[in-house]
MITINU-574586 format. One record per residue (C-alpha): x, y, z; residue number from 1; residue in one letter. Coordinates in steps of 0.05 Angstrom, whole numbers, plus 5000, padded with zeros to 4 digits. Layout:
X|Y|Z|k|r
X|Y|Z|NUM|a
...
This chain:
X|Y|Z|k|r
4721|9279|1959|1|m
4672|9255|2020|2|t
4685|9231|2090|3|l
4637|9186|2126|4|t
4627|9183|2196|5|l
4608|9107|2217|6|i
4557|9099|2288|7|d
4587|9032|2319|8|r
4523|9016|2363|9|t
4493|8947|2341|10|r
4439|8954|2300|11|r
4388|8912|2276|12|t
4340|8905|2214|13|e
4289|8849|2237|14|a
4275|8843|2316|15|a
4284|8770|2335|16|p
4229|8749|2371|17|d
4183|8796|2332|18|k
4154|8776|2252|19|g
4178|8817|2194|20|a
4124|8873|2191|21|d
4151|8893|2266|22|t
4217|8911|2231|23|a
4268|8956|2242|24|l
4292|9013|2201|25|d
4370|9003|2187|26|k
4379|9074|2215|27|d
4354|9068|2287|28|v
4393|9043|2342|29|v
4367|8988|2371|30|d
4359|9014|2449|31|t
4371|8941|2475|32|d
4439|8919|2457|33|a
4490|8922|2504|34|a
4547|8984|2472|35|p
4629|8963|2466|36|e
4662|8980|2509|37|k
4727|9009|2478|38|a
4801|8975|2505|39|p
4833|9016|2548|40|d
4899|9003|2526|41|a
4911|9089|2520|42|a
4908|9105|2590|43|p
4947|9043|2608|44|r
5018|9059|2551|45|r
5005|9133|2567|46|a
5026|9123|2644|47|v
5083|9073|2624|48|g
5114|9132|2588|49|r
5103|9176|2647|50|e
5130|9125|2692|51|a
5184|9118|2638|52|d
5198|9191|2637|53|g
5193|9199|2718|54|l
5265|9149|2720|55|a
5301|9190|2657|56|v
5288|9259|2692|57|a
5315|9230|2762|58|s
5369|9209|2727|59|f
5390|9261|2684|60|v
5372|9315|2763|61|l
5414|9268|2802|62|g
5474|9255|2756|63|l
5471|9351|2746|64|v
5451|9346|2820|65|g
5527|9327|2834|66|l
5558|9390|2796|67|l
5506|9435|2815|68|v
5441|9455|2858|69|f
5451|9393|2895|70|n
5406|9420|2945|71|i
5349|9413|2897|72|v
5367|9369|2844|73|f
5377|9316|2901|74|g
5309|9312|2937|75|p
5273|9327|2855|76|m
5313|9272|2839|77|a
5289|9229|2890|78|i
5222|9241|2886|79|v
5218|9231|2821|80|m
5256|9166|2831|81|a
5208|9143|2877|82|l
5143|9158|2828|83|l
5172|9123|2780|84|a
5178|9060|2807|85|l
5114|9059|2851|86|v
5083|9074|2776|87|r
5116|9011|2752|88|h
5172|9043|2695|89|t
5201|8986|2662|90|r
5269|9031|2665|91|r
5274|8999|2745|92|r
5363|9012|2740|93|g
5347|9075|2723|94|r
5301|9096|2763|95|a
5344|9057|2821|96|f
5410|9098|2792|97|l
5375|9177|2810|98|g
5354|9146|2872|99|l
5416|9137|2888|100|a
5446|9198|2862|101|l
5392|9233|2888|102|g
5414|9219|2958|103|v
5495|9227|2929|104|a
5480|9296|2908|105|d
5446|9310|2996|106|l
5514|9270|3010|107|a
5564|9316|2970|108|v
5519|9384|2996|109|l
5531|9355|3069|110|a
5610|9345|3066|111|a
5602|9416|3026|112|l
5574|9451|3089|113|v
5616|9419|3140|114|t
5675|9431|3099|115|a
5666|9498|3089|116|n
5605|9516|3137|117|g
5552|9542|3095|118|t
5522|9520|3035|119|v
5544|9558|2989|120|a
5602|9535|2959|121|w
5661|9550|2898|122|s
5700|9493|2851|123|v
5751|9530|2838|124|g
5774|9537|2909|125|g
């Protein structure tokens, strides 16, 4: 079994303004022809997926941050949600929820700090 690679540059069998005796070989590339441009759809899809992933990650971090490590997860959720919104995610609702949960993490942290007087807290009392 043989794999054949296809050259996608433009080739001409004969020069259009010259006679048949100046015909180019089939394997010779015409240097006057403009190269074809590849579509940029793949990088745009990758950026879209990355923004969607940021939206989901901000939501998850904000949700987990309500229970543990809210001093770390709250700001991370806020930053990831803002990055997802700036990069035009398709999951805008999830990014806004991640933003709201990140702010709620910081509000819970502020409430616990004022109640206990320390950043460390325990659920059991």
